[in-house]
C-alpha positions in Angstrom: -21.2 22.1 29.3 -22.3 18.8 30.7 -19.8 16.2 31.6 -21.5 13.8 29.3 -20.9 15.9 26.2 -17.3 16.5 27.2 -16.8 12.7 27.6 -18.3 12.1 24.2 -15.8 14.5 22.6 -12.9 13.0 24.5 -14.1 9.6 23.2 -14.1 10.6 19.6 -10.6 12.2 19.9 -9.3 9.1 21.7 -10.9 6.9 19.0 -9.1 8.8 16.3 -5.9 8.4 18.2 -6.4 4.6 18.6 -7.1 4.4 14.8 -3.8 6.0 14.0 -2.0 3.9 16.7 -3.5 0.6 15.3 -3.6 1.7 11.7 -7.3 0.7 11.7 -8.9 2.4 8.6 -12.4 1.4 9.6 -12.1 3.0 13.1 -10.6 6.1 11.5 -13.4 6.4 9.0 -15.9 6.1 11.8 -14.8 9.5 13.1 -15.7 11.5 10.0 -19.0 13.1 9.0 -20.1 12.5 5.4 -19.7 16.3 4.8 -16.2 16.5 6.4 -13.7 18.9 4.8 -10.0 19.2 5.7 -8.1 22.2 4.6 -4.3 22.1 5.0 -1.7 24.9 5.4 1.3 24.2 3.2 3.6 24.8 6.2 2.9 24.5 9.9 3.6 28.2 10.2 1.1 29.2 7.4 -1.5 30.8 9.7 -2.9 33.0 6.9 -5.5 30.8 5.1 -4.8 32.6 1.8 -2.3 29.8 0.9 -4.1 26.8 2.4 -5.1 23.9 0.1 -7.7 21.2 0.0 -5.8 18.0 -0.9 -8.7 15.6 0.0 -11.8 17.6 -0.9 -15.0 16.6 0.8 -15.1 13.2 2.6 -15.3 10.3 0.1 -15.1 7.0 2.0 -13.5 5.0 -0.9 -10.9 7.7 -1.7 -10.0 8.4 1.9 -9.8 4.7 2.7 -7.4 4.2 -0.2 -5.3 7.2 1.0 -5.0 5.9 4.5 -4.4 2.3 3.4 -1.6 3.5 1.2 0.0 5.4 4.1 -0.2 2.4 6.4 1.3 0.1 3.6 4.2 2.4 2.9 5.1 3.8 6.4 5.8 2.6 9.9 4.4 4.5 12.8 7.3 5.6 15.0 5.2 7.5 17.6 1.8 9.1 17.9 1.5 11.6 20.8 -1.7 13.5 21.1 -2.9 15.7 23.9 -6.3 17.4 24.3 -5.6 21.0 25.3 -9.2 22.3 25.3 -12.7 21.2 24.5 -15.5 23.7 23.8 -19.1 22.7 23.4 -22.0 24.9 22.2 -24.8 25.8 24.7 -27.1 23.6 22.6 -24.6 20.7 22.8 -24.8 20.1 19.1 -21.5 21.6 18.0 -18.0 21.4 19.5 -14.4 21.7 18.9 -11.3 20.1 20.5 -7.9 21.7 20.4 -5.4 18.8 20.1 -1.6 19.0 20.1 -0.2 16.3 17.7 3.2 14.8 17.3 3.0 11.9 15.0 6.0 10.5 13.2 5.8 8.1 10.3 8.8 6.6 8.6 8.7 5.4 5.0 10.2 2.1 3.9 13.0 4.1 2.4 13.8 5.7 5.8 12.3 9.1 5.1 10.4 10.8 8.0 6.9 12.2 7.5 6.2 14.2 10.6 2.9 15.6 11.7 3.6 18.2 14.3 1.4 21.1 15.5 -2.0 22.0 16.9 -5.3 21.0 15.4 -8.7 22.4 15.9 -11.1 19.4 15.3 -14.6 20.6 14.8 -17.5 18.3 15.6 -21.3 18.2 14.9 -23.8 16.1 16.6 -25.7 13.7 14.4 -29.0 12.5 15.7 -29.5 12.3 19.5 -26.1 10.9 20.5 -23.5 10.6 17.8 -20.7 13.1 17.3 -18.8 13.3 13.9 -15.8 15.4 12.9 -17.0 17.8 10.2 -13.9 19.9 9.7 -10.3 20.2 10.8 -7.5 22.5 9.7 -4.2 20.8 9.1 -1.6 21.2 11.9 -0.3 24.6 12.7 2.6 25.6 15.0 2.1 28.6 17.2 4.7 30.7 18.9 5.2 30.1 22.6 3.6 32.8 24.7 
């Protein structure tokens, strides 16, 4: 893996983090491939995909924009901690994934917490000669400590 490819994946992970931190919908949408899909486990311990759901379907800019704008209107960001644990890039440098530990806490205007906690595997594809886009991610999962 070249350092350039690794730096490009780090940049897109960091860009997504900045988008959540600043609640910048445009920046967030810039991360996603137009074929992006995002399955979610119903619980962070639901490792068996038999029960996973697809709440967003394939990427739809208008619908996804409205979903994130609604979240940002109705919730305050308490904290957003994200740590890259691993990056793996294909030998061809056209596919990659980043393992990211996420601890993001939102609080509704009513005072209810909405906590994103777990490990994500963010999957990227290279578009054209130099642009990486997230094409898939499974919602956050918690793993037992080894």
